A tleap script that builds the chain and sets N, CA, C and O, in Angstrom:
source leaprc.protein.ff14SB
mol = sequence {
  NMET ARG TYR ASP GLU ILE ILE LYS CYS LEU
  ALA PRO CYS GLY LEU ASN CYS VAL LYS CYS
  ILE ALA PHE ASP GLU GLY ASP ILE LYS LYS
  HIE SER ASN GLU LEU LYS LYS LEU LEU GLY
  SER PHE ASP ASN TYR ALA ASP SER HIE PHE
  CTYR
}
set mol.1.N position { 0.857 -1.176 0.000 }
set mol.1.CA position { 0.000 0.000 0.000 }
set mol.1.C position { 0.899 1.234 0.000 }
set mol.1.O position { 1.894 1.314 0.721 }
set mol.2.N position { 0.505 2.189 -0.839 }
set mol.2.CA position { 1.271 3.423 -0.934 }
set mol.2.C position { 0.949 4.358 0.237 }
set mol.2.O position { -0.093 4.237 0.881 }
set mol.3.N position { 1.864 5.284 0.494 }
set mol.3.CA position { 1.720 6.220 1.603 }
set mol.3.C position { 0.421 7.015 1.506 }
set mol.3.O position { -0.280 7.168 2.507 }
set mol.4.N position { 0.085 7.528 0.309 }
set mol.4.CA position { -1.133 8.329 0.161 }
set mol.4.C position { -2.392 7.492 0.416 }
set mol.4.O position { -3.397 8.025 0.885 }
set mol.5.N position { -2.349 6.203 0.118 }
set mol.5.CA position { -3.472 5.310 0.421 }
set mol.5.C position { -3.601 5.081 1.922 }
set mol.5.O position { -4.708 5.023 2.459 }
set mol.6.N position { -2.478 4.954 2.580 }
set mol.6.CA position { -2.472 4.763 4.036 }
set mol.6.C position { -3.044 5.997 4.726 }
set mol.6.O position { -3.876 5.871 5.625 }
set mol.7.N position { -2.614 7.176 4.319 }
set mol.7.CA position { -3.098 8.423 4.914 }
set mol.7.C position { -4.607 8.574 4.709 }
set mol.7.O position { -5.303 9.062 5.599 }
set mol.8.N position { -5.112 8.164 3.558 }
set mol.8.CA position { -6.543 8.249 3.266 }
set mol.8.C position { -7.364 7.370 4.207 }
set mol.8.O position { -8.510 7.697 4.514 }
set mol.9.N position { -6.791 6.263 4.665 }
set mol.9.CA position { -7.504 5.300 5.514 }
set mol.9.C position { -7.225 5.493 7.000 }
set mol.9.O position { -7.786 4.776 7.829 }
set mol.10.N position { -6.387 6.429 7.341 }
set mol.10.CA position { -5.990 6.614 8.730 }
set mol.10.C position { -6.691 7.831 9.331 }
set mol.10.O position { -6.562 8.947 8.828 }
set mol.11.N position { -7.427 7.601 10.403 }
set mol.11.CA position { -8.135 8.696 11.076 }
set mol.11.C position { -7.152 9.521 11.906 }
set mol.11.O position { -6.071 9.038 12.243 }
set mol.12.N position { -7.517 10.757 12.237 }
set mol.12.CA position { -6.662 11.572 13.098 }
set mol.12.C position { -6.376 10.909 14.447 }
set mol.12.O position { -5.344 11.161 15.068 }
set mol.13.N position { -7.307 10.055 14.892 }
set mol.13.CA position { -7.111 9.378 16.171 }
set mol.13.C position { -6.176 8.171 16.043 }
set mol.13.O position { -5.782 7.579 17.048 }
set mol.14.N position { -5.824 7.810 14.809 }
set mol.14.CA position { -4.921 6.689 14.595 }
set mol.14.C position { -5.617 5.381 14.260 }
set mol.14.O position { -4.951 4.383 13.981 }
set mol.15.N position { -6.946 5.367 14.282 }
set mol.15.CA position { -7.675 4.147 13.950 }
set mol.15.C position { -7.814 4.012 12.436 }
set mol.15.O position { -7.684 4.985 11.693 }
set mol.16.N position { -8.078 2.791 12.003 }
set mol.16.CA position { -8.242 2.484 10.591 }
set mol.16.C position { -9.676 2.809 10.165 }
set mol.16.O position { -10.613 2.116 10.563 }
set mol.17.N position { -9.847 3.843 9.371 }
set mol.17.CA position { -11.180 4.273 8.927 }
set mol.17.C position { -11.885 3.207 8.100 }
set mol.17.O position { -13.115 3.151 8.091 }
set mol.18.N position { -11.137 2.367 7.412 }
set mol.18.CA position { -11.726 1.348 6.553 }
set mol.18.C position { -12.608 0.395 7.360 }
set mol.18.O position { -13.535 -0.196 6.805 }
set mol.19.N position { -12.347 0.238 8.627 }
set mol.19.CA position { -13.125 -0.659 9.481 }
set mol.19.C position { -14.349 0.012 10.093 }
set mol.19.O position { -15.070 -0.612 10.872 }
set mol.20.N position { -14.590 1.265 9.752 }
set mol.20.CA position { -15.698 2.030 10.321 }
set mol.20.C position { -16.865 2.087 9.348 }
set mol.20.O position { -16.665 2.251 8.144 }
set mol.21.N position { -18.072 1.953 9.859 }
set mol.21.CA position { -19.259 2.019 9.004 }
set mol.21.C position { -19.451 3.414 8.411 }
set mol.21.O position { -20.139 3.555 7.400 }
set mol.22.N position { -18.878 4.417 8.997 }
set mol.22.CA position { -19.032 5.781 8.500 }
set mol.22.C position { -18.117 6.083 7.313 }
set mol.22.O position { -18.288 7.105 6.648 }
set mol.23.N position { -17.156 5.213 7.043 }
set mol.23.CA position { -16.216 5.419 5.931 }
set mol.23.C position { -16.885 4.995 4.628 }
set mol.23.O position { -17.094 3.804 4.395 }
set mol.24.N position { -17.219 5.959 3.781 }
set mol.24.CA position { -18.008 5.697 2.570 }
set mol.24.C position { -17.354 4.732 1.590 }
set mol.24.O position { -18.058 4.050 0.846 }
set mol.25.N position { -16.049 4.659 1.569 }
set mol.25.CA position { -15.360 3.801 0.609 }
set mol.25.C position { -14.954 2.455 1.195 }
set mol.25.O position { -14.244 1.690 0.541 }
set mol.26.N position { -15.385 2.154 2.402 }
set mol.26.CA position { -14.984 0.918 3.056 }
set mol.26.C position { -15.916 -0.250 2.779 }
set mol.26.O position { -17.074 -0.064 2.407 }
set mol.27.N position { -15.394 -1.453 2.964 }
set mol.27.CA position { -16.183 -2.668 2.745 }
set mol.27.C position { -17.341 -2.786 3.717 }
set mol.27.O position { -18.407 -3.271 3.339 }
set mol.28.N position { -17.161 -2.356 4.960 }
set mol.28.CA position { -18.220 -2.455 5.968 }
set mol.28.C position { -19.446 -1.665 5.506 }
set mol.28.O position { -20.567 -2.174 5.536 }
set mol.29.N position { -19.230 -0.443 5.087 }
set mol.29.CA position { -20.326 0.412 4.610 }
set mol.29.C position { -20.974 -0.192 3.369 }
set mol.29.O position { -22.199 -0.245 3.264 }
set mol.30.N position { -20.153 -0.644 2.437 }
set mol.30.CA position { -20.658 -1.197 1.178 }
set mol.30.C position { -21.507 -2.442 1.435 }
set mol.30.O position { -22.607 -2.562 0.895 }
set mol.31.N position { -21.007 -3.363 2.252 }
set mol.31.CA position { -21.736 -4.603 2.502 }
set mol.31.C position { -22.971 -4.395 3.380 }
set mol.31.O position { -23.987 -5.064 3.190 }
set mol.32.N position { -22.886 -3.478 4.332 }
set mol.32.CA position { -24.059 -3.234 5.175 }
set mol.32.C position { -25.184 -2.584 4.369 }
set mol.32.O position { -26.358 -2.884 4.587 }
set mol.33.N position { -24.830 -1.705 3.447 }
set mol.33.CA position { -25.856 -1.111 2.579 }
set mol.33.C position { -26.471 -2.157 1.659 }
set mol.33.O position { -27.678 -2.130 1.417 }
set mol.34.N position { -25.663 -3.075 1.144 }
set mol.34.CA position { -26.173 -4.140 0.287 }
set mol.34.C position { -27.104 -5.060 1.071 }
set mol.34.O position { -28.158 -5.452 0.570 }
set mol.35.N position { -26.718 -5.407 2.302 }
set mol.35.CA position { -27.562 -6.248 3.141 }
set mol.35.C position { -28.888 -5.557 3.446 }
set mol.35.O position { -29.947 -6.182 3.393 }
set mol.36.N position { -28.824 -4.286 3.760 }
set mol.36.CA position { -30.039 -3.514 4.029 }
set mol.36.C position { -30.967 -3.522 2.820 }
set mol.36.O position { -32.180 -3.674 2.958 }
set mol.37.N position { -30.386 -3.359 1.633 }
set mol.37.CA position { -31.177 -3.373 0.405 }
set mol.37.C position { -31.800 -4.757 0.184 }
set mol.37.O position { -32.973 -4.857 -0.176 }
set mol.38.N position { -31.023 -5.815 0.396 }
set mol.38.CA position { -31.525 -7.172 0.175 }
set mol.38.C position { -32.609 -7.564 1.174 }
set mol.38.O position { -33.533 -8.299 0.827 }
set mol.39.N position { -32.505 -7.084 2.401 }
set mol.39.CA position { -33.500 -7.408 3.417 }
set mol.39.C position { -34.821 -6.675 3.181 }
set mol.39.O position { -35.878 -7.136 3.611 }
set mol.40.N position { -34.756 -5.552 2.508 }
set mol.40.CA position { -35.974 -4.798 2.205 }
set mol.40.C position { -36.729 -4.432 3.472 }
set mol.40.O position { -36.185 -3.762 4.350 }
set mol.41.N position { -37.977 -4.867 3.572 }
set mol.41.CA position { -38.804 -4.527 4.734 }
set mol.41.C position { -38.824 -5.666 5.754 }
set mol.41.O position { -39.839 -5.896 6.411 }
set mol.42.N position { -37.719 -6.367 5.883 }
set mol.42.CA position { -37.634 -7.487 6.815 }
set mol.42.C position { -37.923 -7.053 8.250 }
set mol.42.O position { -38.404 -7.858 9.048 }
set mol.43.N position { -37.641 -5.807 8.588 }
set mol.43.CA position { -37.887 -5.341 9.949 }
set mol.43.C position { -39.354 -5.487 10.338 }
set mol.43.O position { -39.651 -5.780 11.496 }
set mol.44.N position { -40.266 -5.294 9.413 }
set mol.44.CA position { -41.687 -5.483 9.708 }
set mol.44.C position { -41.988 -6.947 10.039 }
set mol.44.O position { -42.740 -7.234 10.970 }
set mol.45.N position { -41.408 -7.851 9.289 }
set mol.45.CA position { -41.580 -9.283 9.533 }
set mol.45.C position { -40.975 -9.678 10.882 }
set mol.45.O position { -41.592 -10.408 11.657 }
set mol.46.N position { -39.775 -9.193 11.151 }
set mol.46.CA position { -39.082 -9.528 12.397 }
set mol.46.C position { -39.864 -9.017 13.596 }
set mol.46.O position { -39.976 -9.719 14.601 }
set mol.47.N position { -40.405 -7.812 13.511 }
set mol.47.CA position { -41.180 -7.262 14.618 }
set mol.47.C position { -42.378 -8.136 14.972 }
set mol.47.O position { -42.705 -8.294 16.149 }
set mol.48.N position { -43.021 -8.690 13.984 }
set mol.48.CA position { -44.243 -9.448 14.237 }
set mol.48.C position { -43.993 -10.919 14.557 }
set mol.48.O position { -44.898 -11.582 15.064 }
set mol.49.N position { -42.816 -11.451 14.285 }
set mol.49.CA position { -42.576 -12.875 14.465 }
set mol.49.C position { -41.539 -13.219 15.542 }
set mol.49.O position { -41.515 -14.353 16.021 }
set mol.50.N position { -40.705 -12.292 15.921 }
set mol.50.CA position { -39.608 -12.632 16.826 }
set mol.50.C position { -39.664 -11.933 18.167 }
set mol.50.O position { -38.746 -12.086 18.972 }
set mol.51.N position { -40.702 -11.179 18.430 }
set mol.51.CA position { -40.768 -10.485 19.727 }
set mol.51.C position { -41.993 -10.872 20.488 }
set mol.51.O position { -42.210 -10.386 21.598 }
savepdb mol mol.pdb
quit
């Protein structure tokens, strides 16, 4: 990984931004949005069947 890539992924606090859901270019954000899209209105089903 190049230095400029490392700086882009490094937060001021020293943590790896790529592991944060708030990082728009990270895998966590990408996969969580895809899962949300695939689940659709599953929350309505879960509310009525699992509580």
